[in-house]
C-alpha positions in Angstrom: 126.0 131.2 116.1 127.0 131.2 112.4 124.0 131.9 110.1 122.9 128.5 108.7 122.8 127.8 105.0 119.2 127.0 104.3 119.5 126.4 100.6 118.3 123.1 99.2 121.1 121.7 97.0 119.5 118.4 95.9 116.3 118.9 93.8 116.5 122.6 94.6 113.3 123.2 92.6 111.4 121.5 95.5 112.4 124.2 98.0 109.6 126.4 99.2 110.0 129.8 100.8 106.4 130.1 101.8 106.0 130.8 105.5 102.4 129.7 105.2 103.4 126.3 103.9 106.0 126.0 106.7 103.3 126.7 109.4 101.0 124.2 107.7 103.6 121.5 108.0 104.5 122.4 111.6 100.8 122.3 112.5 100.2 119.0 110.8 102.3 116.7 112.9 103.1 116.5 116.7 106.6 115.0 116.3 109.9 116.6 115.7 113.5 115.4 115.8 116.1 117.6 117.6 119.7 117.2 116.6 122.7 118.7 118.5 126.2 118.0 119.5 126.6 116.9 123.1 129.8 115.7 124.8 131.5 115.9 121.5 129.1 113.6 119.7 126.1 114.2 117.4 122.9 113.1 118.9 119.2 113.2 117.8 116.1 113.0 119.9 112.4 112.7 118.9 110.0 114.9 120.9 106.5 116.2 120.8 106.2 119.9 119.9 103.7 122.6 118.9 104.0 125.8 116.9 102.8 128.6 119.1 102.8 131.8 117.0 106.4 132.3 115.8 107.9 129.8 118.3 108.5 126.1 118.1 107.8 124.9 121.6 108.8 121.7 123.4 108.8 120.5 127.0 110.6 117.8 129.0 112.1 116.9 132.3 114.5 119.1 134.2 116.4 115.9 134.9 117.1 115.2 131.2 120.8 116.0 130.3 119.9 116.8 126.7 117.0 119.1 127.7 119.4 120.9 130.0 121.8 121.2 127.1 119.1 122.8 125.0 118.2 125.2 127.8 121.9 126.1 128.1 122.0 127.4 124.5 123.2 124.5 122.4 122.9 125.0 118.7 120.2 122.8 117.2 118.7 121.6 114.0 115.0 120.6 114.4 113.6 118.4 111.7 109.9 117.9 111.0 108.6 115.7 108.2 105.2 114.6 107.0 104.9 111.6 104.6 101.9 112.3 102.4 102.0 109.5 99.9 103.9 107.0 97.7 104.8 108.2 94.3 104.4 105.2 92.1 106.3 105.7 88.8 106.8 103.4 85.8 110.3 102.5 87.0 111.9 101.9 90.3 114.4 104.7 89.6 111.6 107.4 89.4 109.5 106.0 92.2 109.6 108.1 95.4 107.5 109.6 98.2 105.3 112.6 98.5 106.5 114.6 101.5 106.9 117.9 103.2 110.1 118.3 105.2 111.5 121.3 107.2 114.5 122.1 109.3 114.6 125.0 111.8 118.0 126.1 113.0 118.8 128.1 116.1 119.0 127.8 119.9 116.1 127.2 122.4 115.3 129.7 125.1 113.7 128.9 128.5 110.1 130.1 128.7 109.8 132.5 131.7 108.4 131.0 134.9 105.4 133.3 134.8 104.5 132.1 131.2 105.2 128.4 131.7 101.7 127.3 132.7 100.1 129.1 129.7 102.5 127.5 127.3 102.1 124.0 128.7 98.4 124.3 128.6 98.6 125.3 124.9 100.8 122.3 124.3 98.3 120.0 126.0 95.4 121.4 124.0 97.4 121.1 120.8 98.0 117.4 121.4 94.5 116.7 122.7 92.2 119.7 121.8 90.0 120.6 124.7 91.8 118.5 127.3 93.0 121.3 129.6 89.4 122.1 130.6 89.0 118.5 131.8 92.1 118.3 133.9 93.2 119.5 137.4 95.8 122.2 137.6 99.4 121.2 137.5 101.1 121.2 140.9 104.0 123.4 141.8 106.1 120.3 142.0 105.1 119.2 138.5 105.9 122.7 137.1 109.3 122.8 138.8 110.2 119.4 137.3 109.3 120.6 133.7 111.5 122.5 131.3 109.5 124.5 128.7 111.6 125.8 125.8 110.9 127.9 122.7 112.8 128.1 119.4 112.0 131.4 117.5 111.1 130.8 113.9 112.6 133.8 112.0 112.7 134.8 108.4 116.0 133.1 107.5 116.6 130.2 110.0 114.5 127.5 108.3 114.4 125.5 105.1 111.3 123.8 103.6 111.2 121.1 100.9 108.0 119.9 99.3 107.6 117.0 96.9 103.9 116.8 95.9 104.0 116.3 92.1 103.2 113.4 89.8 105.8 110.8 88.7 108.3 112.3 86.2 108.7 109.4 83.9 110.7 109.7 80.6 108.6 109.7 77.4 109.6 106.1 76.5 108.3 104.8 79.8 105.0 106.8 79.4 104.6 105.4 75.9 105.0 101.8 77.2 101.5 102.2 78.8 102.1 101.2 82.5 100.2 102.8 85.3 101.6 105.6 87.4 100.3 107.9 90.1 100.3 108.7 93.8 98.9 106.6 96.7 98.0 109.0 99.5 99.2 108.2 103.0 97.6 109.5 106.2 97.8 108.9 109.9 94.5 108.1 111.6 93.2 108.2 115.2 92.0 104.8 116.3 89.4 103.8 118.9 90.2 105.0 122.5 91.5 102.2 124.7 90.5 102.6 128.4 93.2 101.9 131.0 92.6 98.9 133.2 92.5 101.0 136.4 89.7 103.2 135.2 86.5 102.7 137.2 83.8 100.8 135.3 81.2 103.2 133.8 83.6 106.1 133.6 82.8 107.9 130.3 85.3 108.7 127.6 85.8 112.5 127.9 84.7 114.8 125.1 88.3 115.7 124.2 89.1 112.1 123.5 85.9 111.3 121.7 86.7 114.2 119.4 89.9 112.6 118.3 88.7 110.9 115.2 89.7 110.8 111.5 93.0 112.0 110.2 95.7 113.3 112.6 95.6 117.1 112.3 95.9 118.6 108.9 96.6 116.5 105.8 98.5 117.9 102.8 96.5 119.5 100.0 96.8 118.1 96.5 
């Protein structure tokens, strides 16, 4: 695969080369968008993911054509974005969003059969911390029906753009005296909703009770 051009060309000053800030973004949201070309057409798919060490890990059905395409070595661009606030400027032109956005390029690899269970358990505990200890083991049939894939995060196959500053109004707008600033935006866990087929009196498990407050990590200011 041709080495991707990871330079930010629009507002290049917002590009960050910090691997720590990249990891912070990848750890702050469970949703990514995978883009690839399949059957001659560009397609995109949203999917849950987790960063496990230096890998971006996803899983899905062995019956999924696009998952099989990824397992077969299709080149991909994986986008992850966190919306952290609304930047309210003194003009519509300068108003914007506070965000962190990354793209990781490369090809996914199948996770070895002997490692699949461990990776899937880490994925589950990333989405619902502590849940694995409350669940039965996956069956052989379930494992066989699941593709687990990893995309290595290297030193030069990703791009990160961060907009976290204040409004950049021209002096004449500042002098006019209007308000400007940033309104933070976060995603919150809500109250657990029990499925209708749960037996009366069944307690909400500790892993679910612990899902309160903001979703994972929020951006520092």
